[in-house]
mmCIF file as Biopython writes it, N, C-alpha, C and O atoms, coordinates in Angstrom:
data_model
#
loop_
_atom_site.group_PDB
_atom_site.id
_atom_site.type_symbol
_atom_site.label_atom_id
_atom_site.label_alt_id
_atom_site.label_comp_id
_atom_site.label_asym_id
_atom_site.label_entity_id
_atom_site.label_seq_id
_atom_site.pdbx_PDB_ins_code
_atom_site.Cartn_x
_atom_site.Cartn_y
_atom_site.Cartn_z
_atom_site.occupancy
_atom_site.B_iso_or_equiv
_atom_site.auth_seq_id
_atom_site.auth_asym_id
_atom_site.pdbx_PDB_model_num
ATOM 1   N N  . MET A ? 1  ? 161.563 52.720 -25.432 1.0 0.0 1  A 1 
ATOM 2   C CA . MET A ? 1  ? 161.029 52.075 -26.616 1.0 0.0 1  A 1 
ATOM 3   C C  . MET A ? 1  ? 160.953 50.575 -26.338 1.0 0.0 1  A 1 
ATOM 4   O O  . MET A ? 1  ? 161.899 49.978 -25.823 1.0 0.0 1  A 1 
ATOM 5   N N  . SER A ? 2  ? 159.830 49.985 -26.681 1.0 0.0 2  A 1 
ATOM 6   C CA . SER A ? 2  ? 159.645 48.563 -26.412 1.0 0.0 2  A 1 
ATOM 7   C C  . SER A ? 2  ? 160.482 47.716 -27.371 1.0 0.0 2  A 1 
ATOM 8   O O  . SER A ? 2  ? 160.879 48.152 -28.451 1.0 0.0 2  A 1 
ATOM 9   N N  . GLU A ? 3  ? 160.725 46.503 -26.926 1.0 0.0 3  A 1 
ATOM 10  C CA . GLU A ? 3  ? 161.513 45.576 -27.738 1.0 0.0 3  A 1 
ATOM 11  C C  . GLU A ? 3  ? 160.804 45.273 -29.053 1.0 0.0 3  A 1 
ATOM 12  O O  . GLU A ? 3  ? 161.438 45.229 -30.107 1.0 0.0 3  A 1 
ATOM 13  N N  . ALA A ? 4  ? 159.493 45.066 -28.993 1.0 0.0 4  A 1 
ATOM 14  C CA . ALA A ? 4  ? 158.731 44.761 -30.207 1.0 0.0 4  A 1 
ATOM 15  C C  . ALA A ? 4  ? 158.767 45.930 -31.183 1.0 0.0 4  A 1 
ATOM 16  O O  . ALA A ? 4  ? 158.885 45.722 -32.390 1.0 0.0 4  A 1 
ATOM 17  N N  . ARG A ? 5  ? 158.666 47.144 -30.681 1.0 0.0 5  A 1 
ATOM 18  C CA . ARG A ? 5  ? 158.716 48.326 -31.541 1.0 0.0 5  A 1 
ATOM 19  C C  . ARG A ? 5  ? 160.079 48.424 -32.219 1.0 0.0 5  A 1 
ATOM 20  O O  . ARG A ? 5  ? 160.162 48.732 -33.408 1.0 0.0 5  A 1 
ATOM 21  N N  . LEU A ? 6  ? 161.134 48.166 -31.476 1.0 0.0 6  A 1 
ATOM 22  C CA . LEU A ? 6  ? 162.473 48.228 -32.036 1.0 0.0 6  A 1 
ATOM 23  C C  . LEU A ? 6  ? 162.686 47.142 -33.087 1.0 0.0 6  A 1 
ATOM 24  O O  . LEU A ? 6  ? 163.288 47.400 -34.129 1.0 0.0 6  A 1 
ATOM 25  N N  . LEU A ? 7  ? 162.198 45.933 -32.824 1.0 0.0 7  A 1 
ATOM 26  C CA . LEU A ? 7  ? 162.314 44.864 -33.815 1.0 0.0 7  A 1 
ATOM 27  C C  . LEU A ? 7  ? 161.544 45.212 -35.082 1.0 0.0 7  A 1 
ATOM 28  O O  . LEU A ? 7  ? 161.997 44.931 -36.192 1.0 0.0 7  A 1 
ATOM 29  N N  . SER A ? 8  ? 160.389 45.821 -34.910 1.0 0.0 8  A 1 
ATOM 30  C CA . SER A ? 8  ? 159.589 46.237 -36.061 1.0 0.0 8  A 1 
ATOM 31  C C  . SER A ? 8  ? 160.316 47.304 -36.879 1.0 0.0 8  A 1 
ATOM 32  O O  . SER A ? 8  ? 160.292 47.269 -38.109 1.0 0.0 8  A 1 
ATOM 33  N N  . LEU A ? 9  ? 160.955 48.239 -36.204 1.0 0.0 9  A 1 
ATOM 34  C CA . LEU A ? 9  ? 161.719 49.274 -36.913 1.0 0.0 9  A 1 
ATOM 35  C C  . LEU A ? 9  ? 162.912 48.676 -37.655 1.0 0.0 9  A 1 
ATOM 36  O O  . LEU A ? 9  ? 163.222 49.094 -38.770 1.0 0.0 9  A 1 
ATOM 37  N N  . VAL A ? 10 ? 163.571 47.712 -37.050 1.0 0.0 10 A 1 
ATOM 38  C CA . VAL A ? 10 ? 164.707 47.065 -37.706 1.0 0.0 10 A 1 
ATOM 39  C C  . VAL A ? 10 ? 164.237 46.356 -38.972 1.0 0.0 10 A 1 
ATOM 40  O O  . VAL A ? 10 ? 164.926 46.372 -39.992 1.0 0.0 10 A 1 
ATOM 41  N N  . MET A ? 11 ? 163.063 45.733 -38.901 1.0 0.0 11 A 1 
ATOM 42  C CA . MET A ? 11 ? 162.549 45.036 -40.067 1.0 0.0 11 A 1 
ATOM 43  C C  . MET A ? 11 ? 162.236 46.018 -41.200 1.0 0.0 11 A 1 
ATOM 44  O O  . MET A ? 11 ? 162.487 45.715 -42.367 1.0 0.0 11 A 1 
ATOM 45  N N  . ARG A ? 12 ? 161.694 47.182 -40.868 1.0 0.0 12 A 1 
ATOM 46  C CA . ARG A ? 12 ? 161.335 48.165 -41.894 1.0 0.0 12 A 1 
ATOM 47  C C  . ARG A ? 12 ? 162.522 48.985 -42.375 1.0 0.0 12 A 1 
ATOM 48  O O  . ARG A ? 12 ? 162.629 49.289 -43.563 1.0 0.0 12 A 1 
ATOM 49  N N  . TYR A ? 13 ? 163.417 49.345 -41.456 1.0 0.0 13 A 1 
ATOM 50  C CA . TYR A ? 13 ? 164.538 50.235 -41.775 1.0 0.0 13 A 1 
ATOM 51  C C  . TYR A ? 13 ? 165.849 49.575 -41.328 1.0 0.0 13 A 1 
ATOM 52  O O  . TYR A ? 13 ? 166.349 49.894 -40.249 1.0 0.0 13 A 1 
ATOM 53  N N  . PRO A ? 14 ? 166.416 48.668 -42.126 1.0 0.0 14 A 1 
ATOM 54  C CA . PRO A ? 14 ? 167.612 47.937 -41.693 1.0 0.0 14 A 1 
ATOM 55  C C  . PRO A ? 14 ? 168.891 48.776 -41.654 1.0 0.0 14 A 1 
ATOM 56  O O  . PRO A ? 14 ? 169.829 48.427 -40.936 1.0 0.0 14 A 1 
ATOM 57  N N  . HIS A ? 15 ? 168.945 49.861 -42.402 1.0 0.0 15 A 1 
ATOM 58  C CA . HIS A ? 15 ? 170.162 50.669 -42.424 1.0 0.0 15 A 1 
ATOM 59  C C  . HIS A ? 15 ? 170.212 51.557 -41.179 1.0 0.0 15 A 1 
ATOM 60  O O  . HIS A ? 15 ? 169.203 52.171 -40.832 1.0 0.0 15 A 1 
ATOM 61  N N  . PRO A ? 16 ? 171.359 51.639 -40.498 1.0 0.0 16 A 1 
ATOM 62  C CA . PRO A ? 16 ? 171.456 52.415 -39.260 1.0 0.0 16 A 1 
ATOM 63  C C  . PRO A ? 16 ? 171.053 53.883 -39.399 1.0 0.0 16 A 1 
ATOM 64  O O  . PRO A ? 16 ? 170.445 54.440 -38.486 1.0 0.0 16 A 1 
ATOM 65  N N  . ALA A ? 17 ? 171.381 54.518 -40.525 1.0 0.0 17 A 1 
ATOM 66  C CA . ALA A ? 17 ? 171.017 55.931 -40.691 1.0 0.0 17 A 1 
ATOM 67  C C  . ALA A ? 17 ? 169.504 56.088 -40.768 1.0 0.0 17 A 1 
ATOM 68  O O  . ALA A ? 17 ? 168.945 56.991 -40.144 1.0 0.0 17 A 1 
ATOM 69  N N  . ALA A ? 18 ? 168.838 55.227 -41.519 1.0 0.0 18 A 1 
ATOM 70  C CA . ALA A ? 18 ? 167.383 55.289 -41.625 1.0 0.0 18 A 1 
ATOM 71  C C  . ALA A ? 18 ? 166.737 54.941 -40.287 1.0 0.0 18 A 1 
ATOM 72  O O  . ALA A ? 18 ? 165.743 55.549 -39.890 1.0 0.0 18 A 1 
ATOM 73  N N  . LEU A ? 19 ? 167.298 53.977 -39.610 1.0 0.0 19 A 1 
ATOM 74  C CA . LEU A ? 19 ? 166.788 53.578 -38.304 1.0 0.0 19 A 1 
ATOM 75  C C  . LEU A ? 19 ? 166.933 54.720 -37.303 1.0 0.0 19 A 1 
ATOM 76  O O  . LEU A ? 19 ? 166.024 54.984 -36.516 1.0 0.0 19 A 1 
ATOM 77  N N  . GLY A ? 20 ? 168.066 55.386 -37.338 1.0 0.0 20 A 1 
ATOM 78  C CA . GLY A ? 20 ? 168.289 56.527 -36.451 1.0 0.0 20 A 1 
ATOM 79  C C  . GLY A ? 20 ? 167.322 57.678 -36.719 1.0 0.0 20 A 1 
ATOM 80  O O  . GLY A ? 20 ? 166.886 58.355 -35.788 1.0 0.0 20 A 1 
ATOM 81  N N  . ARG A ? 21 ? 166.990 57.898 -37.982 1.0 0.0 21 A 1 
ATOM 82  C CA . ARG A ? 21 ? 166.024 58.955 -38.309 1.0 0.0 21 A 1 
ATOM 83  C C  . ARG A ? 21 ? 164.633 58.615 -37.798 1.0 0.0 21 A 1 
ATOM 84  O O  . ARG A ? 21 ? 163.889 59.503 -37.383 1.0 0.0 21 A 1 
ATOM 85  N N  . GLN A ? 22 ? 164.280 57.345 -37.824 1.0 0.0 22 A 1 
ATOM 86  C CA . GLN A ? 22 ? 162.954 56.938 -37.371 1.0 0.0 22 A 1 
ATOM 87  C C  . GLN A ? 22 ? 162.847 56.934 -35.848 1.0 0.0 22 A 1 
ATOM 88  O O  . GLN A ? 22 ? 161.818 57.320 -35.294 1.0 0.0 22 A 1 
ATOM 89  N N  . ALA A ? 23 ? 163.900 56.501 -35.177 1.0 0.0 23 A 1 
ATOM 90  C CA . ALA A ? 23 ? 163.847 56.344 -33.726 1.0 0.0 23 A 1 
ATOM 91  C C  . ALA A ? 23 ? 164.155 57.644 -32.994 1.0 0.0 23 A 1 
ATOM 92  O O  . ALA A ? 23 ? 163.525 57.946 -31.980 1.0 0.0 23 A 1 
ATOM 93  N N  . ARG A ? 24 ? 165.103 58.406 -33.489 1.0 0.0 24 A 1 
ATOM 94  C CA . ARG A ? 24 ? 165.509 59.675 -32.879 1.0 0.0 24 A 1 
ATOM 95  C C  . ARG A ? 24 ? 165.855 59.559 -31.391 1.0 0.0 24 A 1 
ATOM 96  O O  . ARG A ? 24 ? 165.563 60.451 -30.594 1.0 0.0 24 A 1 
ATOM 97  N N  . ASP A ? 25 ? 166.468 58.465 -31.052 1.0 0.0 25 A 1 
ATOM 98  C CA . ASP A ? 25 ? 166.857 58.235 -29.668 1.0 0.0 25 A 1 
ATOM 99  C C  . ASP A ? 25 ? 168.224 57.567 -29.659 1.0 0.0 25 A 1 
ATOM 100 O O  . ASP A ? 25 ? 168.394 56.496 -30.243 1.0 0.0 25 A 1 
ATOM 101 N N  . ILE A ? 26 ? 169.188 58.179 -29.010 1.0 0.0 26 A 1 
ATOM 102 C CA . ILE A ? 26 ? 170.555 57.666 -29.006 1.0 0.0 26 A 1 
ATOM 103 C C  . ILE A ? 26 ? 170.632 56.313 -28.292 1.0 0.0 26 A 1 
ATOM 104 O O  . ILE A ? 26 ? 171.547 55.534 -28.559 1.0 0.0 26 A 1 
ATOM 105 N N  . LYS A ? 27 ? 169.690 56.020 -27.394 1.0 0.0 27 A 1 
ATOM 106 C CA . LYS A ? 27 ? 169.701 54.766 -26.660 1.0 0.0 27 A 1 
ATOM 107 C C  . LYS A ? 27 ? 169.315 53.584 -27.537 1.0 0.0 27 A 1 
ATOM 108 O O  . LYS A ? 27 ? 169.493 52.433 -27.137 1.0 0.0 27 A 1 
ATOM 109 N N  . VAL A ? 28 ? 168.798 53.849 -28.710 1.0 0.0 28 A 1 
ATOM 110 C CA . VAL A ? 28 ? 168.377 52.785 -29.615 1.0 0.0 28 A 1 
ATOM 111 C C  . VAL A ? 28 ? 169.548 51.886 -29.969 1.0 0.0 28 A 1 
ATOM 112 O O  . VAL A ? 28 ? 169.393 50.666 -30.011 1.0 0.0 28 A 1 
ATOM 113 N N  . PHE A ? 29 ? 170.694 52.451 -30.221 1.0 0.0 29 A 1 
ATOM 114 C CA . PHE A ? 29 ? 171.830 51.647 -30.644 1.0 0.0 29 A 1 
ATOM 115 C C  . PHE A ? 29 ? 172.357 50.778 -29.509 1.0 0.0 29 A 1 
ATOM 116 O O  . PHE A ? 29 ? 172.869 49.686 -29.755 1.0 0.0 29 A 1 
ATOM 117 N N  . GLY A ? 30 ? 172.240 51.242 -28.287 1.0 0.0 30 A 1 
ATOM 118 C CA . GLY A ? 30 ? 172.569 50.390 -27.141 1.0 0.0 30 A 1 
ATOM 119 C C  . GLY A ? 30 ? 171.598 49.231 -27.021 1.0 0.0 30 A 1 
ATOM 120 O O  . GLY A ? 30 ? 171.992 48.105 -26.715 1.0 0.0 30 A 1 
ATOM 121 N N  . ALA A ? 31 ? 170.326 49.514 -27.264 1.0 0.0 31 A 1 
ATOM 122 C CA . ALA A ? 31 ? 169.312 48.457 -27.228 1.0 0.0 31 A 1 
ATOM 123 C C  . ALA A ? 31 ? 169.526 47.469 -28.371 1.0 0.0 31 A 1 
ATOM 124 O O  . ALA A ? 31 ? 169.315 46.268 -28.205 1.0 0.0 31 A 1 
ATOM 125 N N  . LEU A ? 32 ? 169.947 47.974 -29.530 1.0 0.0 32 A 1 
ATOM 126 C CA . LEU A ? 32 ? 170.232 47.079 -30.654 1.0 0.0 32 A 1 
ATOM 127 C C  . LEU A ? 32 ? 171.385 46.138 -30.322 1.0 0.0 32 A 1 
ATOM 128 O O  . LEU A ? 32 ? 171.351 44.962 -30.684 1.0 0.0 32 A 1 
ATOM 129 N N  . ARG A ? 33 ? 172.391 46.643 -29.644 1.0 0.0 33 A 1 
ATOM 130 C CA . ARG A ? 33 ? 173.507 45.786 -29.241 1.0 0.0 33 A 1 
ATOM 131 C C  . ARG A ? 33 ? 173.037 44.708 -28.270 1.0 0.0 33 A 1 
ATOM 132 O O  . ARG A ? 33 ? 173.496 43.567 -28.324 1.0 0.0 33 A 1 
ATOM 133 N N  . GLU A ? 34 ? 172.116 45.081 -27.384 1.0 0.0 34 A 1 
ATOM 134 C CA . GLU A ? 34 ? 171.562 44.108 -26.450 1.0 0.0 34 A 1 
ATOM 135 C C  . GLU A ? 34 ? 170.763 43.032 -27.197 1.0 0.0 34 A 1 
ATOM 136 O O  . GLU A ? 34 ? 170.891 41.843 -26.905 1.0 0.0 34 A 1 
ATOM 137 N N  . LEU A ? 35 ? 169.940 43.459 -28.161 1.0 0.0 35 A 1 
ATOM 138 C CA . LEU A ? 35 ? 169.183 42.498 -28.963 1.0 0.0 35 A 1 
ATOM 139 C C  . LEU A ? 35 ? 170.113 41.605 -29.781 1.0 0.0 35 A 1 
ATOM 140 O O  . LEU A ? 35 ? 169.833 40.426 -29.993 1.0 0.0 35 A 1 
ATOM 141 N N  . GLU A ? 36 ? 171.211 42.180 -30.232 1.0 0.0 36 A 1 
ATOM 142 C CA . GLU A ? 36 ? 172.205 41.405 -30.978 1.0 0.0 36 A 1 
ATOM 143 C C  . GLU A ? 36 ? 172.836 40.346 -30.079 1.0 0.0 36 A 1 
ATOM 144 O O  . GLU A ? 36 ? 173.078 39.219 -30.510 1.0 0.0 36 A 1 
ATOM 145 N N  . GLY A ? 37 ? 173.097 40.714 -28.845 1.0 0.0 37 A 1 
ATOM 146 C CA . GLY A ? 37 ? 173.659 39.766 -27.890 1.0 0.0 37 A 1 
ATOM 147 C C  . GLY A ? 37 ? 172.700 38.630 -27.549 1.0 0.0 37 A 1 
ATOM 148 O O  . GLY A ? 37 ? 173.130 37.517 -27.248 1.0 0.0 37 A 1 
ATOM 149 N N  . ARG A ? 38 ? 171.406 38.914 -27.597 1.0 0.0 38 A 1 
ATOM 150 C CA . ARG A ? 38 ? 170.385 37.903 -27.312 1.0 0.0 38 A 1 
ATOM 151 C C  . ARG A ? 38 ? 170.028 37.074 -28.541 1.0 0.0 38 A 1 
ATOM 152 O O  . ARG A ? 38 ? 169.234 36.137 -28.450 1.0 0.0 38 A 1 
ATOM 153 N N  . GLY A ? 39 ? 170.607 37.412 -29.686 1.0 0.0 39 A 1 
ATOM 154 C CA . GLY A ? 39 ? 170.379 36.632 -30.892 1.0 0.0 39 A 1 
ATOM 155 C C  . GLY A ? 39 ? 169.125 36.991 -31.656 1.0 0.0 39 A 1 
ATOM 156 O O  . GLY A ? 39 ? 168.677 36.210 -32.495 1.0 0.0 39 A 1 
ATOM 157 N N  . LEU A ? 40 ? 168.545 38.150 -31.393 1.0 0.0 40 A 1 
ATOM 158 C CA . LEU A ? 40 ? 167.329 38.573 -32.087 1.0 0.0 40 A 1 
ATOM 159 C C  . LEU A ? 40 ? 167.633 39.395 -33.332 1.0 0.0 40 A 1 
ATOM 160 O O  . LEU A ? 40 ? 166.820 39.457 -34.255 1.0 0.0 40 A 1 
ATOM 161 N N  . VAL A ? 41 ? 168.800 40.022 -33.356 1.0 0.0 41 A 1 
ATOM 162 C CA . VAL A ? 41 ? 169.209 40.892 -34.457 1.0 0.0 41 A 1 
ATOM 163 C C  . VAL A ? 41 ? 170.644 40.559 -34.825 1.0 0.0 41 A 1 
ATOM 164 O O  . VAL A ? 41 ? 171.458 40.232 -33.961 1.0 0.0 41 A 1 
ATOM 165 N N  . THR A ? 42 ? 170.943 40.642 -36.095 1.0 0.0 42 A 1 
ATOM 166 C CA . THR A ? 42 ? 172.319 40.472 -36.544 1.0 0.0 42 A 1 
ATOM 167 C C  . THR A ? 42 ? 172.710 41.687 -37.384 1.0 0.0 42 A 1 
ATOM 168 O O  . THR A ? 42 ? 171.857 42.337 -37.988 1.0 0.0 42 A 1 
ATOM 169 N N  . ARG A ? 43 ? 173.983 41.976 -37.413 1.0 0.0 43 A 1 
ATOM 170 C CA . ARG A ? 43 ? 174.464 43.124 -38.193 1.0 0.0 43 A 1 
ATOM 171 C C  . ARG A ? 43 ? 175.546 42.634 -39.140 1.0 0.0 43 A 1 
ATOM 172 O O  . ARG A ? 43 ? 176.568 42.093 -38.718 1.0 0.0 43 A 1 
ATOM 173 N N  . ARG A ? 44 ? 175.300 42.833 -40.426 1.0 0.0 44 A 1 
ATOM 174 C CA . ARG A ? 44 ? 176.281 42.473 -41.446 1.0 0.0 44 A 1 
ATOM 175 C C  . ARG A ? 44 ? 176.478 43.654 -42.367 1.0 0.0 44 A 1 
ATOM 176 O O  . ARG A ? 44 ? 175.518 44.252 -42.853 1.0 0.0 44 A 1 
ATOM 177 N N  . ARG A ? 45 ? 177.721 43.977 -42.596 1.0 0.0 45 A 1 
ATOM 178 C CA . ARG A ? 45 ? 178.076 45.106 -43.460 1.0 0.0 45 A 1 
ATOM 179 C C  . ARG A ? 45 ? 177.376 46.386 -43.047 1.0 0.0 45 A 1 
ATOM 180 O O  . ARG A ? 45 ? 177.040 47.216 -43.892 1.0 0.0 45 A 1 
ATOM 181 N N  . GLY A ? 46 ? 177.157 46.548 -41.755 1.0 0.0 46 A 1 
ATOM 182 C CA . GLY A ? 46 ? 176.558 47.769 -41.232 1.0 0.0 46 A 1 
ATOM 183 C C  . GLY A ? 46 ? 175.048 47.839 -41.336 1.0 0.0 46 A 1 
ATOM 184 O O  . GLY A ? 46 ? 174.455 48.881 -41.056 1.0 0.0 46 A 1 
ATOM 185 N N  . VAL A ? 47 ? 174.413 46.738 -41.738 1.0 0.0 47 A 1 
ATOM 186 C CA . VAL A ? 47 ? 172.961 46.716 -41.883 1.0 0.0 47 A 1 
ATOM 187 C C  . VAL A ? 47 ? 172.388 45.712 -40.890 1.0 0.0 47 A 1 
ATOM 188 O O  . VAL A ? 47 ? 172.864 44.581 -40.796 1.0 0.0 47 A 1 
ATOM 189 N N  . TYR A ? 48 ? 171.374 46.128 -40.155 1.0 0.0 48 A 1 
ATOM 190 C CA . TYR A ? 48 ? 170.742 45.254 -39.171 1.0 0.0 48 A 1 
ATOM 191 C C  . TYR A ? 48 ? 169.661 44.410 -39.830 1.0 0.0 48 A 1 
ATOM 192 O O  . TYR A ? 48 ? 168.943 44.872 -40.716 1.0 0.0 48 A 1 
ATOM 193 N N  . ARG A ? 49 ? 169.560 43.160 -39.377 1.0 0.0 49 A 1 
ATOM 194 C CA . ARG A ? 49 ? 168.515 42.262 -39.868 1.0 0.0 49 A 1 
ATOM 195 C C  . ARG A ? 49 ? 167.999 41.429 -38.698 1.0 0.0 49 A 1 
ATOM 196 O O  . ARG A ? 49 ? 168.736 41.126 -37.760 1.0 0.0 49 A 1 
ATOM 197 N N  . LEU A ? 50 ? 166.732 41.071 -38.770 1.0 0.0 50 A 1 
ATOM 198 C CA . LEU A ? 50 ? 166.171 40.179 -37.769 1.0 0.0 50 A 1 
ATOM 199 C C  . LEU A ? 50 ? 166.625 38.754 -38.048 1.0 0.0 50 A 1 
ATOM 200 O O  . LEU A ? 50 ? 166.698 38.327 -39.201 1.0 0.0 50 A 1 
ATOM 201 N N  . THR A ? 51 ? 166.924 38.038 -37.000 1.0 0.0 51 A 1 
ATOM 202 C CA . THR A ? 51 ? 167.191 36.613 -37.133 1.0 0.0 51 A 1 
ATOM 203 C C  . THR A ? 51 ? 165.854 35.885 -37.100 1.0 0.0 51 A 1 
ATOM 204 O O  . THR A ? 51 ? 164.813 36.505 -36.881 1.0 0.0 51 A 1 
ATOM 205 N N  . ARG A ? 52 ? 165.875 34.589 -37.314 1.0 0.0 52 A 1 
ATOM 206 C CA . ARG A ? 52 ? 164.615 33.824 -37.225 1.0 0.0 52 A 1 
ATOM 207 C C  . ARG A ? 52 ? 164.012 33.936 -35.841 1.0 0.0 52 A 1 
ATOM 208 O O  . ARG A ? 52 ? 162.797 34.040 -35.678 1.0 0.0 52 A 1 
ATOM 209 N N  . ARG A ? 53 ? 164.873 33.914 -34.861 1.0 0.0 53 A 1 
ATOM 210 C CA . ARG A ? 53 ? 164.397 34.061 -33.480 1.0 0.0 53 A 1 
ATOM 211 C C  . ARG A ? 53 ? 163.761 35.430 -33.277 1.0 0.0 53 A 1 
ATOM 212 O O  . ARG A ? 53 ? 162.741 35.547 -32.598 1.0 0.0 53 A 1 
ATOM 213 N N  . GLY A ? 54 ? 164.359 36.469 -33.862 1.0 0.0 54 A 1 
ATOM 214 C CA . GLY A ? 54 ? 163.806 37.811 -33.765 1.0 0.0 54 A 1 
ATOM 215 C C  . GLY A ? 54 ? 162.457 37.930 -34.460 1.0 0.0 54 A 1 
ATOM 216 O O  . GLY A ? 54 ? 161.547 38.590 -33.958 1.0 0.0 54 A 1 
ATOM 217 N N  . GLU A ? 55 ? 162.334 37.288 -35.616 1.0 0.0 55 A 1 
ATOM 218 C CA . GLU A ? 55 ? 161.053 37.287 -36.328 1.0 0.0 55 A 1 
ATOM 219 C C  . GLU A ? 55 ? 159.977 36.586 -35.511 1.0 0.0 55 A 1 
ATOM 220 O O  . GLU A ? 55 ? 158.831 37.033 -35.466 1.0 0.0 55 A 1 
ATOM 221 N N  . ARG A ? 56 ? 160.351 35.487 -34.869 1.0 0.0 56 A 1 
ATOM 222 C CA . ARG A ? 56 ? 159.398 34.760 -34.039 1.0 0.0 56 A 1 
ATOM 223 C C  . ARG A ? 56 ? 158.961 35.597 -32.839 1.0 0.0 56 A 1 
ATOM 224 O O  . ARG A ? 56 ? 157.778 35.633 -32.502 1.0 0.0 56 A 1 
ATOM 225 N N  . GLU A ? 57 ? 159.915 36.270 -32.197 1.0 0.0 57 A 1 
ATOM 226 C CA . GLU A ? 57 ? 159.592 37.135 -31.058 1.0 0.0 57 A 1 
ATOM 227 C C  . GLU A ? 57 ? 158.658 38.269 -31.469 1.0 0.0 57 A 1 
ATOM 228 O O  . GLU A ? 57 ? 157.717 38.603 -30.749 1.0 0.0 57 A 1 
ATOM 229 N N  . LEU A ? 58 ? 158.926 38.854 -32.628 1.0 0.0 58 A 1 
ATOM 230 C CA . LEU A ? 58 ? 158.078 39.928 -33.137 1.0 0.0 58 A 1 
ATOM 231 C C  . LEU A ? 58 ? 156.680 39.401 -33.431 1.0 0.0 58 A 1 
ATOM 232 O O  . LEU A ? 58 ? 155.693 40.080 -33.147 1.0 0.0 58 A 1 
ATOM 233 N N  . GLY A ? 59 ? 156.582 38.215 -33.988 1.0 0.0 59 A 1 
ATOM 234 C CA . GLY A ? 59 ? 155.275 37.602 -34.245 1.0 0.0 59 A 1 
ATOM 235 C C  . GLY A ? 59 ? 154.496 37.369 -32.964 1.0 0.0 59 A 1 
ATOM 236 O O  . GLY A ? 59 ? 153.291 37.614 -32.915 1.0 0.0 59 A 1 
ATOM 237 N N  . PHE A ? 60 ? 155.180 36.893 -31.918 1.0 0.0 60 A 1 
ATOM 238 C CA . PHE A ? 60 ? 154.528 36.696 -30.627 1.0 0.0 60 A 1 
ATOM 239 C C  . PHE A ? 60 ? 154.033 38.018 -30.055 1.0 0.0 60 A 1 
ATOM 240 O O  . PHE A ? 60 ? 152.916 38.103 -29.545 1.0 0.0 60 A 1 
ATOM 241 N N  . ALA A ? 61 ? 154.859 39.034 -30.141 1.0 0.0 61 A 1 
ATOM 242 C CA . ALA A ? 61 ? 154.474 40.354 -29.604 1.0 0.0 61 A 1 
ATOM 243 C C  . ALA A ? 61 ? 153.267 40.905 -30.350 1.0 0.0 61 A 1 
ATOM 244 O O  . ALA A ? 61 ? 152.376 41.486 -29.732 1.0 0.0 61 A 1 
ATOM 245 N N  . ARG A ? 62 ? 153.224 40.735 -31.656 1.0 0.0 62 A 1 
ATOM 246 C CA . ARG A ? 62 ? 152.079 41.220 -32.446 1.0 0.0 62 A 1 
ATOM 247 C C  . ARG A ? 62 ? 150.818 40.438 -32.097 1.0 0.0 62 A 1 
ATOM 248 O O  . ARG A ? 62 ? 149.738 41.020 -31.998 1.0 0.0 62 A 1 
ATOM 249 N N  . ALA A ? 63 ? 150.943 39.125 -31.911 1.0 0.0 63 A 1 
ATOM 250 C CA . ALA A ? 63 ? 149.788 38.304 -31.553 1.0 0.0 63 A 1 
ATOM 251 C C  . ALA A ? 63 ? 149.236 38.705 -30.186 1.0 0.0 63 A 1 
ATOM 252 O O  . ALA A ? 63 ? 148.021 38.782 -30.004 1.0 0.0 63 A 1 
ATOM 253 N N  . ILE A ? 64 ? 150.112 38.955 -29.243 1.0 0.0 64 A 1 
ATOM 254 C CA . ILE A ? 64 ? 149.676 39.381 -27.913 1.0 0.0 64 A 1 
ATOM 255 C C  . ILE A ? 64 ? 148.995 40.742 -27.988 1.0 0.0 64 A 1 
ATOM 256 O O  . ILE A ? 64 ? 147.977 40.965 -27.332 1.0 0.0 64 A 1 
ATOM 257 N N  . ALA A ? 65 ? 149.546 41.645 -28.780 1.0 0.0 65 A 1 
ATOM 258 C CA . ALA A ? 65 ? 148.944 42.968 -28.924 1.0 0.0 65 A 1 
ATOM 259 C C  . ALA A ? 65 ? 147.546 42.874 -29.538 1.0 0.0 65 A 1 
ATOM 260 O O  . ALA A ? 65 ? 146.648 43.620 -29.147 1.0 0.0 65 A 1 
ATOM 261 N N  . GLN A ? 66 ? 147.358 41.969 -30.489 1.0 0.0 66 A 1 
ATOM 262 C CA . GLN A ? 66 ? 146.041 41.785 -31.095 1.0 0.0 66 A 1 
ATOM 263 C C  . GLN A ? 66 ? 145.053 41.213 -30.082 1.0 0.0 66 A 1 
ATOM 264 O O  . GLN A ? 66 ? 143.890 41.615 -30.048 1.0 0.0 66 A 1 
ATOM 265 N N  . LEU A ? 67 ? 145.514 40.282 -29.264 1.0 0.0 67 A 1 
ATOM 266 C CA . LEU A ? 67 ? 144.626 39.711 -28.252 1.0 0.0 67 A 1 
ATOM 267 C C  . LEU A ? 67 ? 144.217 40.756 -27.218 1.0 0.0 67 A 1 
ATOM 268 O O  . LEU A ? 67 ? 143.073 40.769 -26.765 1.0 0.0 67 A 1 
ATOM 269 N N  . LEU A ? 68 ? 145.132 41.615 -26.850 1.0 0.0 68 A 1 
ATOM 270 C CA . LEU A ? 68 ? 144.830 42.647 -25.862 1.0 0.0 68 A 1 
ATOM 271 C C  . LEU A ? 68 ? 143.951 43.750 -26.428 1.0 0.0 68 A 1 
ATOM 272 O O  . LEU A ? 68 ? 143.229 44.417 -25.687 1.0 0.0 68 A 1 
ATOM 273 N N  . ALA A ? 69 ? 144.011 43.944 -27.747 1.0 0.0 69 A 1 
ATOM 274 C CA . ALA A ? 69 ? 143.218 45.006 -28.376 1.0 0.0 69 A 1 
ATOM 275 C C  . ALA A ? 69 ? 141.755 44.609 -28.550 1.0 0.0 69 A 1 
ATOM 276 O O  . ALA A ? 69 ? 140.886 45.466 -28.708 1.0 0.0 69 A 1 
ATOM 277 N N  . VAL A ? 70 ? 141.495 43.317 -28.521 1.0 0.0 70 A 1 
ATOM 278 C CA . VAL A ? 70 ? 140.110 42.853 -28.741 1.0 0.0 70 A 1 
ATOM 279 C C  . VAL A ? 70 ? 139.251 43.072 -27.556 1.0 0.0 70 A 1 
ATOM 280 O O  . VAL A ? 70 ? 138.066 42.738 -27.581 1.0 0.0 70 A 1 
#
């Protein structure tokens, strides 16, 4: 699963149970820990949220995807 896809899922489904249902991949939580270590995602009270840096990274990934789709 790509980093941008995972960030997008975190933005839509911040609760781990909902995120797990959408991703259906046990490796997702390892990737979330990695993103948390890089400062793109934060976890408070068991709920994941994008940081400002994570939102910016997601915006860049979406912009690149739009440029490549044209």
